PyMOL commands that place a pseudoatom at each C-alpha (Angstrom):
pseudoatom trace, name=CA, resn=MET, resi=1, chain=A, elem=C, hetatm=0, pos=[-0.035, 0.225, -0.011]
pseudoatom trace, name=CA, resn=ALA, resi=2, chain=A, elem=C, hetatm=0, pos=[1.281, 3.650, -0.724]
pseudoatom trace, name=CA, resn=VAL, resi=3, chain=A, elem=C, hetatm=0, pos=[2.012, 5.346, 2.633]
pseudoatom trace, name=CA, resn=PRO, resi=4, chain=A, elem=C, hetatm=0, pos=[2.708, 9.164, 2.863]
pseudoatom trace, name=CA, resn=LYS, resi=5, chain=A, elem=C, hetatm=0, pos=[6.882, 9.492, 3.628]
pseudoatom trace, name=CA, resn=ARG, resi=6, chain=A, elem=C, hetatm=0, pos=[6.483, 12.660, 5.721]
pseudoatom trace, name=CA, resn=LYS, resi=7, chain=A, elem=C, hetatm=0, pos=[3.531, 14.220, 7.871]
pseudoatom trace, name=CA, resn=THR, resi=8, chain=A, elem=C, hetatm=0, pos=[1.685, 16.723, 6.018]
pseudoatom trace, name=CA, resn=SER, resi=9, chain=A, elem=C, hetatm=0, pos=[2.028, 19.861, 7.984]
pseudoatom trace, name=CA, resn=LYS, resi=10, chain=A, elem=C, hetatm=0, pos=[-0.689, 22.031, 9.521]
pseudoatom trace, name=CA, resn=SER, resi=11, chain=A, elem=C, hetatm=0, pos=[-0.186, 24.919, 6.880]
pseudoatom trace, name=CA, resn=ARG, resi=12, chain=A, elem=C, hetatm=0, pos=[-0.160, 22.706, 3.928]
pseudoatom trace, name=CA, resn=ARG, resi=13, chain=A, elem=C, hetatm=0, pos=[-3.247, 20.752, 5.070]
pseudoatom trace, name=CA, resn=ASP, resi=14, chain=A, elem=C, hetatm=0, pos=[-4.930, 24.061, 5.786]
pseudoatom trace, name=CA, resn=LYS, resi=15, chain=A, elem=C, hetatm=0, pos=[-4.123, 25.411, 2.323]
pseudoatom trace, name=CA, resn=ARG, resi=16, chain=A, elem=C, hetatm=0, pos=[-5.566, 22.688, 0.430]
pseudoatom trace, name=CA, resn=ARG, resi=17, chain=A, elem=C, hetatm=0, pos=[-8.610, 23.014, 2.582]
pseudoatom trace, name=CA, resn=ALA, resi=18, chain=A, elem=C, hetatm=0, pos=[-8.903, 26.485, 2.095]
pseudoatom trace, name=CA, resn=THR, resi=19, chain=A, elem=C, hetatm=0, pos=[-11.406, 26.225, -1.019]
pseudoatom trace, name=CA, resn=HIS, resi=20, chain=A, elem=C, hetatm=0, pos=[-13.580, 24.110, 0.806]
pseudoatom trace, name=CA, resn=SER, resi=21, chain=A, elem=C, hetatm=0, pos=[-15.613, 26.680, 2.388]
pseudoatom trace, name=CA, resn=ILE, resi=22, chain=A, elem=C, hetatm=0, pos=[-19.500, 26.420, 1.996]
pseudoatom trace, name=CA, resn=GLU, resi=23, chain=A, elem=C, hetatm=0, pos=[-21.311, 29.061, 0.179]
pseudoatom trace, name=CA, resn=ALA, resi=24, chain=A, elem=C, hetatm=0, pos=[-24.872, 30.519, -0.156]
pseudoatom trace, name=CA, resn=PRO, resi=25, chain=A, elem=C, hetatm=0, pos=[-26.874, 29.154, -3.084]
pseudoatom trace, name=CA, resn=ARG, resi=26, chain=A, elem=C, hetatm=0, pos=[-26.871, 31.740, -5.956]
pseudoatom trace, name=CA, resn=VAL, resi=27, chain=A, elem=C, hetatm=0, pos=[-30.503, 33.205, -6.606]
pseudoatom trace, name=CA, resn=ASN, resi=28, chain=A, elem=C, hetatm=0, pos=[-31.869, 35.109, -9.391]
pseudoatom trace, name=CA, resn=ALA, resi=29, chain=A, elem=C, hetatm=0, pos=[-34.857, 36.887, -10.039]
pseudoatom trace, name=CA, resn=CYS, resi=30, chain=A, elem=C, hetatm=0, pos=[-37.794, 35.378, -11.879]
pseudoatom trace, name=CA, resn=PRO, resi=31, chain=A, elem=C, hetatm=0, pos=[-38.315, 37.415, -14.870]
pseudoatom trace, name=CA, resn=GLN, resi=32, chain=A, elem=C, hetatm=0, pos=[-42.303, 36.636, -14.732]
pseudoatom trace, name=CA, resn=CYS, resi=33, chain=A, elem=C, hetatm=0, pos=[-43.227, 37.768, -11.118]
pseudoatom trace, name=CA, resn=GLY, resi=34, chain=A, elem=C, hetatm=0, pos=[-39.621, 39.160, -9.836]
pseudoatom trace, name=CA, resn=SER, resi=35, chain=A, elem=C, hetatm=0, pos=[-39.557, 36.722, -7.050]
pseudoatom trace, name=CA, resn=PRO, resi=36, chain=A, elem=C, hetatm=0, pos=[-36.135, 35.047, -5.774]
pseudoatom trace, name=CA, resn=LYS, resi=37, chain=A, elem=C, hetatm=0, pos=[-35.676, 31.491, -7.367]
pseudoatom trace, name=CA, resn=LEU, resi=38, chain=A, elem=C, hetatm=0, pos=[-32.649, 28.918, -8.037]
pseudoatom trace, name=CA, resn=ALA, resi=39, chain=A, elem=C, hetatm=0, pos=[-31.321, 28.906, -11.562]
pseudoatom trace, name=CA, resn=HIS, resi=40, chain=A, elem=C, hetatm=0, pos=[-32.473, 26.303, -13.646]
pseudoatom trace, name=CA, resn=ARG, resi=41, chain=A, elem=C, hetatm=0, pos=[-35.480, 25.466, -11.509]
pseudoatom trace, name=CA, resn=ILE, resi=42, chain=A, elem=C, hetatm=0, pos=[-39.328, 26.439, -11.669]
pseudoatom trace, name=CA, resn=CYS, resi=43, chain=A, elem=C, hetatm=0, pos=[-40.406, 29.520, -10.080]
pseudoatom trace, name=CA, resn=PRO, resi=44, chain=A, elem=C, hetatm=0, pos=[-41.889, 28.187, -6.630]
pseudoatom trace, name=CA, resn=THR, resi=45, chain=A, elem=C, hetatm=0, pos=[-44.401, 31.372, -6.574]
pseudoatom trace, name=CA, resn=CYS, resi=46, chain=A, elem=C, hetatm=0, pos=[-45.519, 31.893, -10.063]
pseudoatom trace, name=CA, resn=GLY, resi=47, chain=A, elem=C, hetatm=0, pos=[-45.159, 28.216, -11.512]
pseudoatom trace, name=CA, resn=THR, resi=48, chain=A, elem=C, hetatm=0, pos=[-43.204, 29.256, -14.642]
pseudoatom trace, name=CA, resn=TYR, resi=49, chain=A, elem=C, hetatm=0, pos=[-39.781, 28.144, -16.416]
pseudoatom trace, name=CA, resn=LYS, resi=50, chain=A, elem=C, hetatm=0, pos=[-38.260, 29.668, -19.234]
pseudoatom trace, name=CA, resn=GLY, resi=51, chain=A, elem=C, hetatm=0, pos=[-41.211, 31.624, -20.115]
pseudoatom trace, name=CA, resn=ARG, resi=52, chain=A, elem=C, hetatm=0, pos=[-43.456, 28.723, -20.035]
pseudoatom trace, name=CA, resn=GLU, resi=53, chain=A, elem=C, hetatm=0, pos=[-46.133, 27.648, -17.520]
pseudoatom trace, name=CA, resn=ILE, resi=54, chain=A, elem=C, hetatm=0, pos=[-45.468, 24.242, -16.108]
pseudoatom trace, name=CA, resn=GLU, resi=55, chain=A, elem=C, hetatm=0, pos=[-48.294, 22.271, -14.331]
pseudoatom trace, name=CA, resn=PRO, resi=56, chain=A, elem=C, hetatm=0, pos=[-47.428, 19.866, -11.678]
pseudoatom trace, name=CA, resn=LEU, resi=57, chain=A, elem=C, hetatm=0, pos=[-47.440, 16.158, -11.784]
pseudoatom trace, name=CA, resn=ARG, resi=58, chain=A, elem=C, hetatm=0, pos=[-50.719, 14.434, -11.046]
pseudoatom trace, name=CA, resn=LEU, resi=59, chain=A, elem=C, hetatm=0, pos=[-48.777, 11.488, -9.550]
pseudoatom trace, name=CA, resn=GLN, resi=60, chain=A, elem=C, hetatm=0, pos=[-46.871, 11.574, -6.228]
pseudoatom trace, name=CA, resn=ALA, resi=61, chain=A, elem=C, hetatm=0, pos=[-43.464, 9.996, -6.397]
pseudoatom trace, name=CA, resn=PRO, resi=62, chain=A, elem=C, hetatm=0, pos=[-43.062, 6.943, -4.649]
for i in range(1, 62): cmd.bond("trace and resi %d" % i, "trace and resi %d" % (i + 1))
show_as sticks, trace
zoom trace
């Protein structure tokens, strides 16, 4: 098995983990109603996507 030859220093470890920070989700304004929504998803308020009205599913997902 491959085993590290030297201990990874705290500085090197922390430099690697510096990019792992948590970000807030990016929110866009809906072009129809102006309410905030996630990109590439149906607007929860007006139910539109790319300018089209999307009807909800009739069947419940298992």
